[in-house]
PDB file of N, CA, C and O in Angstrom, chain B, residues numbered from 101:
ATOM      1  N   UNK B 101       0.845  -1.176   0.000  1.00  0.00           N
ATOM      2  CA  UNK B 101       0.000   0.000   0.000  1.00  0.00           C
ATOM      3  C   UNK B 101       0.894   1.244   0.000  1.00  0.00           C
ATOM      4  O   UNK B 101       1.752   1.391   0.870  1.00  0.00           O
ATOM      5  N   UNK B 102       0.698   2.122  -0.956  1.00  0.00           N
ATOM      6  CA  UNK B 102       1.512   3.323  -1.104  1.00  0.00           C
ATOM      7  C   UNK B 102       0.872   4.500  -0.371  1.00  0.00           C
ATOM      8  O   UNK B 102      -0.349   4.660  -0.377  1.00  0.00           O
ATOM      9  N   UNK B 103       1.706   5.316   0.254  1.00  0.00           N
ATOM     10  CA  UNK B 103       1.201   6.507   0.936  1.00  0.00           C
ATOM     11  C   UNK B 103       1.453   7.765   0.111  1.00  0.00           C
ATOM     12  O   UNK B 103       1.142   8.870   0.554  1.00  0.00           O
ATOM     13  N   UNK B 104       2.009   7.605  -1.077  1.00  0.00           N
ATOM     14  CA  UNK B 104       2.289   8.747  -1.946  1.00  0.00           C
ATOM     15  C   UNK B 104       1.143   8.967  -2.913  1.00  0.00           C
ATOM     16  O   UNK B 104       0.400   8.041  -3.237  1.00  0.00           O
ATOM     17  N   UNK B 105       1.009  10.191  -3.367  1.00  0.00           N
ATOM     18  CA  UNK B 105       0.032  10.500  -4.405  1.00  0.00           C
ATOM     19  C   UNK B 105       0.705  11.399  -5.437  1.00  0.00           C
ATOM     20  O   UNK B 105       1.758  11.981  -5.176  1.00  0.00           O
ATOM     21  N   UNK B 106       0.095  11.503  -6.590  1.00  0.00           N
ATOM     22  CA  UNK B 106       0.666  12.286  -7.688  1.00  0.00           C
ATOM     23  C   UNK B 106       0.005  13.656  -7.721  1.00  0.00           C
ATOM     24  O   UNK B 106      -1.215  13.771  -7.607  1.00  0.00           O
ATOM     25  N   UNK B 107       0.827  14.697  -7.878  1.00  0.00           N
ATOM     26  CA  UNK B 107       0.352  16.068  -8.024  1.00  0.00           C
ATOM     27  C   UNK B 107       1.061  16.637  -9.242  1.00  0.00           C
ATOM     28  O   UNK B 107       2.271  16.861  -9.204  1.00  0.00           O
ATOM     29  N   UNK B 108       0.336  16.870 -10.303  1.00  0.00           N
ATOM     30  CA  UNK B 108       0.938  17.349 -11.553  1.00  0.00           C
ATOM     31  C   UNK B 108       0.854  18.865 -11.650  1.00  0.00           C
ATOM     32  O   UNK B 108      -0.140  19.474 -11.254  1.00  0.00           O
ATOM     33  N   UNK B 109       1.914  19.460 -12.183  1.00  0.00           N
ATOM     34  CA  UNK B 109       1.919  20.901 -12.435  1.00  0.00           C
ATOM     35  C   UNK B 109       2.426  21.143 -13.851  1.00  0.00           C
ATOM     36  O   UNK B 109       3.130  20.312 -14.424  1.00  0.00           O
ATOM     37  N   UNK B 110       2.064  22.274 -14.393  1.00  0.00           N
ATOM     38  CA  UNK B 110       2.564  22.662 -15.714  1.00  0.00           C
ATOM     39  C   UNK B 110       3.647  23.720 -15.507  1.00  0.00           C
ATOM     40  O   UNK B 110       3.487  24.657 -14.725  1.00  0.00           O
ATOM     41  N   UNK B 111       4.743  23.544 -16.225  1.00  0.00           N
ATOM     42  CA  UNK B 111       5.817  24.532 -16.182  1.00  0.00           C
ATOM     43  C   UNK B 111       6.108  24.980 -17.604  1.00  0.00           C
ATOM     44  O   UNK B 111       5.813  24.274 -18.568  1.00  0.00           O
ATOM     45  N   UNK B 112       6.680  26.140 -17.714  1.00  0.00           N
ATOM     46  CA  UNK B 112       7.039  26.689 -19.013  1.00  0.00           C
ATOM     47  C   UNK B 112       8.021  25.743 -19.706  1.00  0.00           C
ATOM     48  O   UNK B 112       8.884  25.150 -19.058  1.00  0.00           O
ATOM     49  N   UNK B 113       7.886  25.611 -20.996  1.00  0.00           N
ATOM     50  CA  UNK B 113       8.751  24.691 -21.749  1.00  0.00           C
ATOM     51  C   UNK B 113      10.221  25.096 -21.660  1.00  0.00           C
ATOM     52  O   UNK B 113      11.105  24.242 -21.721  1.00  0.00           O
ATOM     53  N   UNK B 114      10.484  26.392 -21.518  1.00  0.00           N
ATOM     54  CA  UNK B 114      11.877  26.842 -21.373  1.00  0.00           C
ATOM     55  C   UNK B 114      12.471  26.343 -20.062  1.00  0.00           C
ATOM     56  O   UNK B 114      13.634  25.942 -20.006  1.00  0.00           O
ATOM     57  N   UNK B 115      11.659  26.372 -19.008  1.00  0.00           N
ATOM     58  CA  UNK B 115      12.128  25.877 -17.709  1.00  0.00           C
ATOM     59  C   UNK B 115      12.382  24.380 -17.795  1.00  0.00           C
ATOM     60  O   UNK B 115      13.388  23.886 -17.285  1.00  0.00           O
ATOM     61  N   UNK B 116      11.481  23.664 -18.432  1.00  0.00           N
ATOM     62  CA  UNK B 116      11.650  22.215 -18.584  1.00  0.00           C
ATOM     63  C   UNK B 116      12.931  21.898 -19.354  1.00  0.00           C
ATOM     64  O   UNK B 116      13.646  20.953 -19.018  1.00  0.00           O
ATOM     65  N   UNK B 117      13.215  22.684 -20.380  1.00  0.00           N
ATOM     66  CA  UNK B 117      14.426  22.465 -21.163  1.00  0.00           C
ATOM     67  C   UNK B 117      15.671  22.698 -20.305  1.00  0.00           C
ATOM     68  O   UNK B 117      16.637  21.939 -20.392  1.00  0.00           O
ATOM     69  N   UNK B 118      15.650  23.756 -19.469  1.00  0.00           N
ATOM     70  CA  UNK B 118      16.786  24.016 -18.580  1.00  0.00           C
ATOM     71  C   UNK B 118      16.993  22.859 -17.616  1.00  0.00           C
ATOM     72  O   UNK B 118      18.126  22.449 -17.361  1.00  0.00           O
ATOM     73  N   UNK B 119      15.895  22.334 -17.081  1.00  0.00           N
ATOM     74  CA  UNK B 119      15.984  21.205 -16.153  1.00  0.00           C
ATOM     75  C   UNK B 119      16.608  20.003 -16.852  1.00  0.00           C
ATOM     76  O   UNK B 119      17.498  19.350 -16.307  1.00  0.00           O
ATOM     77  N   UNK B 120      16.139  19.720 -18.051  1.00  0.00           N
ATOM     78  CA  UNK B 120      16.666  18.577 -18.800  1.00  0.00           C
ATOM     79  C   UNK B 120      18.143  18.747 -19.136  1.00  0.00           C
ATOM     80  O   UNK B 120      18.894  17.771 -19.125  1.00  0.00           O
ATOM     81  N   UNK B 121      18.568  19.965 -19.432  1.00  0.00           N
ATOM     82  CA  UNK B 121      19.966  20.221 -19.769  1.00  0.00           C
ATOM     83  C   UNK B 121      20.881  20.080 -18.559  1.00  0.00           C
ATOM     84  O   UNK B 121      22.059  19.760 -18.714  1.00  0.00           O
ATOM     85  N   UNK B 122      20.366  20.310 -17.372  1.00  0.00           N
ATOM     86  CA  UNK B 122      21.192  20.213 -16.169  1.00  0.00           C
ATOM     87  C   UNK B 122      21.539  18.776 -15.820  1.00  0.00           C
ATOM     88  O   UNK B 122      22.547  18.526 -15.159  1.00  0.00           O
ATOM     89  N   UNK B 123      20.729  17.840 -16.249  1.00  0.00           N
ATOM     90  CA  UNK B 123      20.993  16.421 -16.026  1.00  0.00           C
ATOM     91  C   UNK B 123      21.267  16.125 -14.539  1.00  0.00           C
ATOM     92  O   UNK B 123      22.243  15.461 -14.192  1.00  0.00           O
ATOM     93  N   UNK B 124      20.396  16.627 -13.696  1.00  0.00           N
ATOM     94  CA  UNK B 124      20.514  16.419 -12.249  1.00  0.00           C
ATOM     95  C   UNK B 124      19.425  15.438 -11.811  1.00  0.00           C
ATOM     96  O   UNK B 124      18.241  15.768 -11.877  1.00  0.00           O
ATOM     97  N   UNK B 125      19.803  14.252 -11.372  1.00  0.00           N
ATOM     98  CA  UNK B 125      18.794  13.240 -11.019  1.00  0.00           C
ATOM     99  C   UNK B 125      18.033  13.526  -9.723  1.00  0.00           C
ATOM    100  O   UNK B 125      17.083  12.811  -9.403  1.00  0.00           O
ATOM    101  N   UNK B 126      18.423  14.541  -8.985  1.00  0.00           N
ATOM    102  CA  UNK B 126      17.776  14.791  -7.686  1.00  0.00           C
ATOM    103  C   UNK B 126      16.622  15.787  -7.770  1.00  0.00           C
ATOM    104  O   UNK B 126      16.128  16.227  -6.732  1.00  0.00           O
ATOM    105  N   UNK B 127      16.180  16.153  -8.964  1.00  0.00           N
ATOM    106  CA  UNK B 127      15.108  17.138  -9.114  1.00  0.00           C
ATOM    107  C   UNK B 127      13.849  16.735  -8.371  1.00  0.00           C
ATOM    108  O   UNK B 127      13.263  17.544  -7.652  1.00  0.00           O
ATOM    109  N   UNK B 128      13.432  15.496  -8.537  1.00  0.00           N
ATOM    110  CA  UNK B 128      12.198  15.056  -7.886  1.00  0.00           C
ATOM    111  C   UNK B 128      12.297  15.203  -6.374  1.00  0.00           C
ATOM    112  O   UNK B 128      11.369  15.688  -5.727  1.00  0.00           O
ATOM    113  N   UNK B 129      13.420  14.784  -5.819  1.00  0.00           N
ATOM    114  CA  UNK B 129      13.594  14.885  -4.366  1.00  0.00           C
ATOM    115  C   UNK B 129      13.592  16.338  -3.908  1.00  0.00           C
ATOM    116  O   UNK B 129      12.988  16.676  -2.890  1.00  0.00           O
ATOM    117  N   UNK B 130      14.273  17.193  -4.666  1.00  0.00           N
ATOM    118  CA  UNK B 130      14.340  18.604  -4.293  1.00  0.00           C
ATOM    119  C   UNK B 130      12.976  19.274  -4.389  1.00  0.00           C
ATOM    120  O   UNK B 130      12.596  20.036  -3.500  1.00  0.00           O
ATOM    121  N   UNK B 131      12.245  18.999  -5.450  1.00  0.00           N
ATOM    122  CA  UNK B 131      10.911  19.586  -5.617  1.00  0.00           C
ATOM    123  C   UNK B 131       9.976  19.065  -4.536  1.00  0.00           C
ATOM    124  O   UNK B 131       9.201  19.829  -3.960  1.00  0.00           O
ATOM    125  N   UNK B 132      10.045  17.775  -4.260  1.00  0.00           N
ATOM    126  CA  UNK B 132       9.208  17.169  -3.222  1.00  0.00           C
ATOM    127  C   UNK B 132       9.499  17.803  -1.855  1.00  0.00           C
ATOM    128  O   UNK B 132       8.574  18.127  -1.111  1.00  0.00           O
ATOM    129  N   UNK B 133      10.779  17.978  -1.530  1.00  0.00           N
ATOM    130  CA  UNK B 133      11.161  18.579  -0.247  1.00  0.00           C
ATOM    131  C   UNK B 133      10.698  20.034  -0.168  1.00  0.00           C
ATOM    132  O   UNK B 133      10.221  20.480   0.875  1.00  0.00           O
ATOM    133  N   UNK B 134      10.839  20.772  -1.272  1.00  0.00           N
ATOM    134  CA  UNK B 134      10.407  22.167  -1.287  1.00  0.00           C
ATOM    135  C   UNK B 134       8.904  22.276  -1.062  1.00  0.00           C
ATOM    136  O   UNK B 134       8.449  23.100  -0.268  1.00  0.00           O
ATOM    137  N   UNK B 135       8.135  21.444  -1.761  1.00  0.00           N
ATOM    138  CA  UNK B 135       6.679  21.484  -1.619  1.00  0.00           C
ATOM    139  C   UNK B 135       6.274  21.125  -0.196  1.00  0.00           C
ATOM    140  O   UNK B 135       5.382  21.751   0.377  1.00  0.00           O
ATOM    141  N   UNK B 136       6.923  20.124   0.369  1.00  0.00           N
ATOM    142  CA  UNK B 136       6.600  19.730   1.746  1.00  0.00           C
ATOM    143  C   UNK B 136       6.914  20.862   2.723  1.00  0.00           C
ATOM    144  O   UNK B 136       6.114  21.161   3.610  1.00  0.00           O
ATOM    145  N   UNK B 137       8.074  21.489   2.560  1.00  0.00           N
ATOM    146  CA  UNK B 137       8.466  22.589   3.447  1.00  0.00           C
ATOM    147  C   UNK B 137       7.496  23.769   3.309  1.00  0.00           C
ATOM    148  O   UNK B 137       7.097  24.370   4.307  1.00  0.00           O
ATOM    149  N   UNK B 138       7.126  24.092   2.084  1.00  0.00           N
ATOM    150  CA  UNK B 138       6.199  25.192   1.839  1.00  0.00           C
ATOM    151  C   UNK B 138       4.824  24.894   2.434  1.00  0.00           C
ATOM    152  O   UNK B 138       4.202  25.772   3.033  1.00  0.00           O
ATOM    153  N   UNK B 139       4.353  23.670   2.270  1.00  0.00           N
ATOM    154  CA  UNK B 139       3.053  23.285   2.826  1.00  0.00           C
ATOM    155  C   UNK B 139       3.070  23.381   4.350  1.00  0.00           C
ATOM    156  O   UNK B 139       2.105  23.847   4.955  1.00  0.00           O
ATOM    157  N   UNK B 140       4.165  22.939   4.968  1.00  0.00           N
ATOM    158  CA  UNK B 140       4.270  23.029   6.436  1.00  0.00           C
ATOM    159  C   UNK B 140       4.280  24.485   6.903  1.00  0.00           C
ATOM    160  O   UNK B 140       3.617  24.829   7.881  1.00  0.00           O
ATOM    161  N   UNK B 141       5.029  25.337   6.204  1.00  0.00           N
ATOM    162  CA  UNK B 141       5.088  26.753   6.577  1.00  0.00           C
ATOM    163  C   UNK B 141       3.720  27.411   6.456  1.00  0.00           C
ATOM    164  O   UNK B 141       3.305  28.163   7.338  1.00  0.00           O
ATOM    165  N   UNK B 142       3.023  27.127   5.361  1.00  0.00           N
ATOM    166  CA  UNK B 142       1.698  27.718   5.168  1.00  0.00           C
ATOM    167  C   UNK B 142       0.709  27.191   6.199  1.00  0.00           C
ATOM    168  O   UNK B 142      -0.150  27.937   6.668  1.00  0.00           O
ATOM    169  N   UNK B 143       0.819  25.929   6.552  1.00  0.00           N
ATOM    170  CA  UNK B 143      -0.062  25.345   7.574  1.00  0.00           C
ATOM    171  C   UNK B 143       0.203  26.001   8.930  1.00  0.00           C
ATOM    172  O   UNK B 143      -0.735  26.317   9.661  1.00  0.00           O
ATOM    173  N   UNK B 144       1.476  26.206   9.265  1.00  0.00           N
ATOM    174  CA  UNK B 144       1.821  26.879  10.522  1.00  0.00           C
ATOM    175  C   UNK B 144       1.238  28.290  10.558  1.00  0.00           C
ATOM    176  O   UNK B 144       0.666  28.708  11.565  1.00  0.00           O
ATOM    177  N   UNK B 145       1.386  29.019   9.449  1.00  0.00           N
ATOM    178  CA  UNK B 145       0.858  30.384   9.378  1.00  0.00           C
ATOM    179  C   UNK B 145      -0.656  30.380   9.539  1.00  0.00           C
ATOM    180  O   UNK B 145      -1.216  31.247  10.210  1.00  0.00           O
ATOM    181  N   UNK B 146      -1.310  29.411   8.928  1.00  0.00           N
ATOM    182  CA  UNK B 146      -2.768  29.300   9.031  1.00  0.00           C
ATOM    183  C   UNK B 146      -3.185  29.011  10.476  1.00  0.00           C
ATOM    184  O   UNK B 146      -4.128  29.620  10.982  1.00  0.00           O
ATOM    185  N   UNK B 147      -2.493  28.095  11.132  1.00  0.00           N
ATOM    186  CA  UNK B 147      -2.821  27.769  12.518  1.00  0.00           C
ATOM    187  C   UNK B 147      -2.548  28.951  13.443  1.00  0.00           C
ATOM    188  O   UNK B 147      -3.321  29.213  14.365  1.00  0.00           O
ATOM    189  N   UNK B 148      -1.450  29.664  13.197  1.00  0.00           N
ATOM    190  CA  UNK B 148      -1.124  30.830  14.016  1.00  0.00           C
ATOM    191  C   UNK B 148      -2.179  31.913  13.853  1.00  0.00           C
ATOM    192  O   UNK B 148      -2.589  32.532  14.834  1.00  0.00           O
ATOM    193  N   UNK B 149      -2.619  32.145  12.633  1.00  0.00           N
ATOM    194  CA  UNK B 149      -3.660  33.143  12.390  1.00  0.00           C
ATOM    195  C   UNK B 149      -4.951  32.752  13.097  1.00  0.00           C
ATOM    196  O   UNK B 149      -5.623  33.603  13.679  1.00  0.00           O
ATOM    197  N   UNK B 150      -5.298  31.477  13.048  1.00  0.00           N
ATOM    198  CA  UNK B 150      -6.502  31.001  13.724  1.00  0.00           C
ATOM    199  C   UNK B 150      -6.378  31.177  15.246  1.00  0.00           C
ATOM    200  O   UNK B 150      -7.343  31.556  15.910  1.00  0.00           O
ATOM    201  N   UNK B 151      -5.190  30.901  15.788  1.00  0.00           N
ATOM    202  CA  UNK B 151      -4.973  31.067  17.222  1.00  0.00           C
ATOM    203  C   UNK B 151      -5.064  32.541  17.622  1.00  0.00           C
ATOM    204  O   UNK B 151      -5.640  32.872  18.658  1.00  0.00           O
ATOM    205  N   UNK B 152      -4.497  33.418  16.799  1.00  0.00           N
ATOM    206  CA  UNK B 152      -4.576  34.857  17.095  1.00  0.00           C
ATOM    207  C   UNK B 152      -6.020  35.343  17.068  1.00  0.00           C
ATOM    208  O   UNK B 152      -6.427  36.149  17.905  1.00  0.00           O
ATOM    209  N   UNK B 153      -6.786  34.853  16.113  1.00  0.00           N
ATOM    210  CA  UNK B 153      -8.189  35.239  16.010  1.00  0.00           C
ATOM    211  C   UNK B 153      -8.961  34.763  17.241  1.00  0.00           C
ATOM    212  O   UNK B 153      -9.760  35.511  17.804  1.00  0.00           O
ATOM    213  N   UNK B 154      -8.722  33.529  17.653  1.00  0.00           N
ATOM    214  CA  UNK B 154      -9.388  33.011  18.849  1.00  0.00           C
ATOM    215  C   UNK B 154      -8.980  33.798  20.091  1.00  0.00           C
ATOM    216  O   UNK B 154      -9.804  34.060  20.967  1.00  0.00           O
ATOM    217  N   UNK B 155      -7.704  34.173  20.160  1.00  0.00           N
ATOM    218  CA  UNK B 155      -7.217  34.933  21.311  1.00  0.00           C
ATOM    219  C   UNK B 155      -7.914  36.289  21.400  1.00  0.00           C
ATOM    220  O   UNK B 155      -8.258  36.742  22.492  1.00  0.00           O
ATOM    221  N   UNK B 156      -8.121  36.936  20.254  1.00  0.00           N
ATOM    222  CA  UNK B 156      -8.803  38.229  20.248  1.00  0.00           C
ATOM    223  C   UNK B 156     -10.262  38.096  20.669  1.00  0.00           C
ATOM    224  O   UNK B 156     -10.820  38.997  21.296  1.00  0.00           O
ATOM    225  N   UNK B 157     -10.880  36.961  20.321  1.00  0.00           N
ATOM    226  CA  UNK B 157     -12.292  36.758  20.631  1.00  0.00           C
ATOM    227  C   UNK B 157     -12.528  36.348  22.083  1.00  0.00           C
ATOM    228  O   UNK B 157     -13.646  36.454  22.586  1.00  0.00           O
ATOM    229  N   UNK B 158     -11.479  35.883  22.752  1.00  0.00           N
ATOM    230  CA  UNK B 158     -11.636  35.423  24.131  1.00  0.00           C
ATOM    231  C   UNK B 158     -11.933  36.600  25.054  1.00  0.00           C
ATOM    232  O   UNK B 158     -11.428  37.707  24.867  1.00  0.00           O
ATOM    233  N   UNK B 159     -12.755  36.330  26.040  1.00  0.00           N
ATOM    234  CA  UNK B 159     -13.035  37.349  27.045  1.00  0.00           C
ATOM    235  C   UNK B 159     -11.859  37.425  28.006  1.00  0.00           C
ATOM    236  O   UNK B 159     -11.167  36.438  28.256  1.00  0.00           O
ATOM    237  N   UNK B 160     -11.654  38.623  28.534  1.00  0.00           N
ATOM    238  CA  UNK B 160     -10.597  38.756  29.524  1.00  0.00           C
ATOM    239  C   UNK B 160     -11.064  38.141  30.821  1.00  0.00           C
ATOM    240  O   UNK B 160     -12.194  38.356  31.259  1.00  0.00           O
ATOM    241  N   UNK B 161     -10.194  37.383  31.422  1.00  0.00           N
ATOM    242  CA  UNK B 161     -10.519  36.741  32.685  1.00  0.00           C
ATOM    243  C   UNK B 161      -9.872  37.484  33.836  1.00  0.00           C
ATOM    244  O   UNK B 161      -9.439  38.628  33.696  1.00  0.00           O
ATOM    245  N   UNK B 162      -9.815  36.828  34.950  1.00  0.00           N
ATOM    246  CA  UNK B 162      -9.161  37.411  36.115  1.00  0.00           C
ATOM    247  C   UNK B 162      -7.661  37.462  35.889  1.00  0.00           C
ATOM    248  O   UNK B 162      -7.097  36.591  35.226  1.00  0.00           O
ATOM    249  N   UNK B 163      -7.012  38.484  36.439  1.00  0.00           N
ATOM    250  CA  UNK B 163      -5.557  38.537  36.323  1.00  0.00           C
ATOM    251  C   UNK B 163      -4.925  37.347  37.045  1.00  0.00           C
ATOM    252  O   UNK B 163      -5.386  36.954  38.117  1.00  0.00           O
ATOM    253  N   UNK B 164      -3.888  36.785  36.469  1.00  0.00           N
ATOM    254  CA  UNK B 164      -3.236  35.610  37.041  1.00  0.00           C
ATOM    255  C   UNK B 164      -2.702  35.897  38.442  1.00  0.00           C
ATOM    256  O   UNK B 164      -2.779  35.039  39.321  1.00  0.00           O
ATOM    257  N   UNK B 165      -2.164  37.090  38.654  1.00  0.00           N
ATOM    258  CA  UNK B 165      -1.602  37.416  39.970  1.00  0.00           C
ATOM    259  C   UNK B 165      -2.673  37.334  41.052  1.00  0.00           C
ATOM    260  O   UNK B 165      -2.403  36.847  42.150  1.00  0.00           O
ATOM    261  N   UNK B 166      -3.873  37.800  40.760  1.00  0.00           N
ATOM    262  CA  UNK B 166      -4.958  37.742  41.737  1.00  0.00           C
ATOM    263  C   UNK B 166      -5.361  36.318  42.059  1.00  0.00           C
ATOM    264  O   UNK B 166      -5.636  35.997  43.215  1.00  0.00           O
ATOM    265  N   UNK B 167      -5.399  35.469  41.061  1.00  0.00           N
ATOM    266  CA  UNK B 167      -5.758  34.064  41.276  1.00  0.00           C
ATOM    267  C   UNK B 167      -4.693  33.369  42.112  1.00  0.00           C
ATOM    268  O   UNK B 167      -5.015  32.597  43.015  1.00  0.00           O
ATOM    269  N   UNK B 168      -3.431  33.637  41.815  1.00  0.00           N
ATOM    270  CA  UNK B 168      -2.336  33.027  42.577  1.00  0.00           C
ATOM    271  C   UNK B 168      -2.357  33.515  44.019  1.00  0.00           C
ATOM    272  O   UNK B 168      -2.193  32.718  44.941  1.00  0.00           O
ATOM    273  N   UNK B 169      -2.558  34.813  44.226  1.00  0.00           N
ATOM    274  CA  UNK B 169      -2.605  35.368  45.580  1.00  0.00           C
ATOM    275  C   UNK B 169      -3.745  34.732  46.365  1.00  0.00           C
ATOM    276  O   UNK B 169      -3.571  34.366  47.527  1.00  0.00           O
ATOM    277  N   UNK B 170      -4.899  34.601  45.743  1.00  0.00           N
ATOM    278  CA  UNK B 170      -6.063  33.999  46.399  1.00  0.00           C
ATOM    279  C   UNK B 170      -5.766  32.557  46.799  1.00  0.00           C
ATOM    280  O   UNK B 170      -6.148  32.118  47.884  1.00  0.00           O
ATOM    281  N   UNK B 171      -5.092  31.828  45.930  1.00  0.00           N
ATOM    282  CA  UNK B 171      -4.756  30.435  46.226  1.00  0.00           C
ATOM    283  C   UNK B 171      -3.765  30.355  47.378  1.00  0.00           C
ATOM    284  O   UNK B 171      -3.901  29.495  48.247  1.00  0.00           O
ATOM    285  N   UNK B 172      -2.776  31.231  47.400  1.00  0.00           N
ATOM    286  CA  UNK B 172      -1.776  31.220  48.474  1.00  0.00           C
ATOM    287  C   UNK B 172      -2.403  31.617  49.811  1.00  0.00           C
ATOM    288  O   UNK B 172      -2.073  31.045  50.850  1.00  0.00           O
ATOM    289  N   UNK B 173      -3.296  32.585  49.781  1.00  0.00           N
ATOM    290  CA  UNK B 173      -3.944  33.023  51.018  1.00  0.00           C
ATOM    291  C   UNK B 173      -4.854  31.948  51.588  1.00  0.00           C
ATOM    292  O   UNK B 173      -5.082  31.901  52.797  1.00  0.00           O
ATOM    293  N   UNK B 174      -5.372  31.086  50.729  1.00  0.00           N
ATOM    294  CA  UNK B 174      -6.280  30.029  51.183  1.00  0.00           C
ATOM    295  C   UNK B 174      -5.535  28.908  51.894  1.00  0.00           C
ATOM    296  O   UNK B 174      -6.180  28.083  52.541  1.00  0.00           O
ATOM    297  N   UNK B 175      -4.244  28.838  51.810  1.00  0.00           N
ATOM    298  CA  UNK B 175      -3.467  27.754  52.431  1.00  0.00           C
ATOM    299  C   UNK B 175      -3.287  27.961  53.886  1.00  0.00           C
ATOM    300  O   UNK B 175      -2.658  27.140  54.553  1.00  0.00           O
TER     301      UNK B 175
END
């Protein structure tokens, strides 16, 4: 069972010709690594934006210092 899938893109024929002329067998690995890194970065940015939005929507609670003081005084 394979965990890979195919994602096809179109590139300019001039770029394809340059790639073919370079005769570098690691193109697939490099492109795959770049896409993975880019997807991870974009996912992180998306999650961070969602967290910031949730943080803005949250109501302000009690100050932490007051809660800690109350807990210490109760001992």
